[in-house]
N, C-alpha and C positions, 0 to 999 in steps of 0.2 A: 487471701492469706492461707486459707485452709488447704487449697490445692497445692500451694508451694510447699507447705509443711509435709503433706502426704508424699509428694515426689521426693522431697529431701530425705525423708525417712527411708523410702525405698532405695535411693541411691546409697545411703549410709549402710543399709543392710548388706550390700555386696562390696562395700568399699573398705579397704584397709590400707594404711600408710605406714611406712617405716620411719617417717619423720614425726617429730613432736613439734606441734605448732599450737600455741595457745594465746589468746588475748584475754586480758583481765582489766576491768575498770575499777580503780581504787580511789577512795577518799580518806584523808587523814586530817585530824584536828591539829591545830597549832601546838608546837612543842613535842611532837611525837617522833619516834625513830622508825624509819622504814627499813624493813628487812626483806631480802629476796631469798626465798627458801630453795628454789631450784638452781643451786649453784653450778650444776653440771651443764646447764644450758646457757646459750647466749641470750641477751635481752636488748630490746629497744625500749627506752622509757620516754614517753611523750607527755610532757607536762601541759595539762589543759588549763589549770588555774592555780595561782598561788606561787610561793617561793620555797626553794629547798636549798639546804647547804649540804653538798655532797663531798665526801672524802672517799677516794677509790684508788686502791693500790698505792702508787707513789704520789698521787695527786691529793692535795689537802685543801679543804675549805673553799670549794668552788660554788659560787652562787648561781643557781639555775632558776629560771622564772618561766611563767606561762609563755608558750611559744617556742620553748627549747626542746630538743630531743637529745638523749644521751645514749651512747652505745656502751653496753657493759658486757665484757667477754666472760666466758665461763670461768668458774673458780676465782672470783675476785675477792678482795677484802673491801667490802663496801659498807659505809655508814652514811645514811641520808637523814637529816633532821629537818623538820618542817618549821619554817619561820612564820608561816601563816596557815590558814586552812588550805589544803592542797587536794587537787583532783588530777589524776594521771591515768594514762592507758599504758599497760605493760604488754609488749609482745615478747614471748619466750619461744625459742626455737633451737633446734639442733642441726638443721640442714644448711650449715654454713657453706658446704660445697656448692649447693644449688644457688645460694645467694651470690657467691663469688663468680660463678659461671655467668649468671645473668648480668652482673656488673662488669664483666670482662676482666677477670682476675689478672691476666698478664699485663694489661695496660695499667691497672691500678698499681701493681708492683713497681712499674717503671716510675711512677710519680711518688712512691712512698718515701717519706722523710726518715732519716736515721734517728732523729730526736723524737722522743715520746712527748705527745701533748695531750691535754685533756680532750676527750672525745665528745664534743658538743657541736650541734648544728641547729640552725633555726628551722622551724616548721613553716615551709613556704605554702602559698595558697593552693597549688595543686595537691600537695600532700595533705593539707588541712581538709580538702574536699573528700579525700579517701577516708580520713579519720572520722569525719562527720557522718559519712554513710555507714561506716562500721559501728559507730556509737548508736546510730538509729536502729540498726539490726539488733545489737546487744540489748538495748533498753526495751525493745519490743520482744525480747526473749526468743529471737530467731538465732539459734545456735546449732552449728554443725561443724564437723571437721572439714567438709568440703568448702564451706563458707570461709573458715579461717585460712585454709590454704590459698583460696582465690584472693582473699584480701592481702595476705602476705606477698603474693606475687605482684599484686597491684602496687603495693608499697615499694617493692624492689624496682619495679618499672619506673615509678615516679622518681626514686632516688637516682636511677641511671639517667633519666631524661632531664631533670631540672636541677641537678647538682653537678659541679665540675668533678673531673677525675682527681684533681688535687684535693678537693674537699673530701671526697669519698675515701681516698687513700689514707688521709689523716684520721678520718672518722673510724675507719674499719681496720686500722693498723694491727690491733691485737689479733684479729682473725687472719690477716695476711701473714702473720708470724706463726700461726698455729700449724702444726703438722697434721695431715689427715690422720684421723684415727682409723682403725680397722673397719668399723661399721660404715663410716662415710666413704671409705675407699671401695668397699664392696658395692654399696648403693650406686656409686658413680660408674663402676666398671662392669657390673655383672651382665649387662646386656651384650657385652663382647664375647660371652661364653655360652656355648650351646649345652654344656653339661657340667657336672661337678669336676671332672678331670680338667677341663679347659679353664674353669674358674680358679682351680688351684694353681694352674700355670700363670694366669693373670695376676694372682696375688703373690706369686713366687713362693708358694708353700707346698709342702707335701699334703696329700689328701688327709692324712692323720692330723696334721697341725691345723689344717683348714677346718676340719670337723670339730676339733677342740675349741678353736676360736669362735666358731658359730654357736656352740653351746653357751659360751660365756656372753657373747654380744647379742645374739638373736634368740637364745633359748630354743634352738631348733637345729635340725640337721641341714647341711647345705642342699641336699636333694629335696627335702620337703619344702624348704624356703624357696628354692627356685621354682618348684611347681606352683606355689602360691603366687609368686610374681607373674608367672605365665597366665594364671587365671585372672589376676587383676588386669593385665593388659588386654586379654581377650574380652573381658567384660567391658572395658573402656571402648574397644573398637565396636562391639555389638551395640553399645549405647549410641553410637554415631550412625544414624540411618543412611548416611551418604556413602559409607564404606561397604562395598559389595562383600557378600559372604565368601566368594571365591578368593578375594584378596586376603581375608583372615586365614582361610584354609592354607593358602600358599605361604604366607608370611610365618606362620607358626608350625609348619611342617606336618600338617595332618595329611594322611595318605589319601583320603577321599572325603566327600561330604558325609558319608555314613560314619566314618571315623570321628569327624567333627561333631556330629549329632550325638554319638555315644559319649564323647568327652563332655559336652554341655549337659547332658542328662545326669552324668555323674557329679559334676562340680556345681551346677546351677539348678538341678532338679527339673529341667525342662529342655525342649528342643531349642536350637539357636533362634529360630523365628519367634517362638513363643517368648523366649527370654528378652529378645530385642523389643518385642511389643510391650512387655511388662516394664522394661527400663524406660520406655518412652510414654509411660502413663496409660498404657492400654490402647494408644492410638494406632493407626495403621502405619 
């Protein structure tokens, strides 16, 4: 356990994500009202024990019990009252674009119904297995952004594999109807741009407008933000010992091994070889 936590802390030291992903385990007594504070995020609510009465946007007084999961889109009008003691797991996230890509957005739109229905599905055994493993980690105080992102991806994979497209299109209809916001669009498309000028073209904005929007949504300039993303990707490739150094040099436009070494010393405080060794726990 100790070695896992040490490596986890090391990875987190150099890891930063533009996505918000958070899991929370909650328990409520009978007769309580549940409130979700992060209204700007999307949520998956997994009911582990007990019964809830949920009213959500135009839907009123829906009984939800242990074994149900409910999708709650951002900015909802939600009231949830407990009929019994309730235990639930709440996944909050803003990376809806990644979710829809993993679930094949185009296909889901094809199956989407025009009529709004209450967004509830049963928690099937493969998904319960993922939740059980996540609960084990959380109850043993194993917490990290890397773990949360890995478990969210695993949940998305299970949804795609063990639920039909018709079920998912109804379940996720609020997201299907959402337009991409600026931040989600940038995160989805920035890899198609080599510099700020090209990113402005991808976003169909002037450089001035792009810079203004970046200040609002990222609290950073486009140039600095793109440099940070490059460092994240280089770090990820260095963490994989199977990827040759020459491949990283070529893929990210370093003029020579010496140029790459200078870059790593500046951004990571050590040479590429030393950083790769540290990322892999000091091993060869």
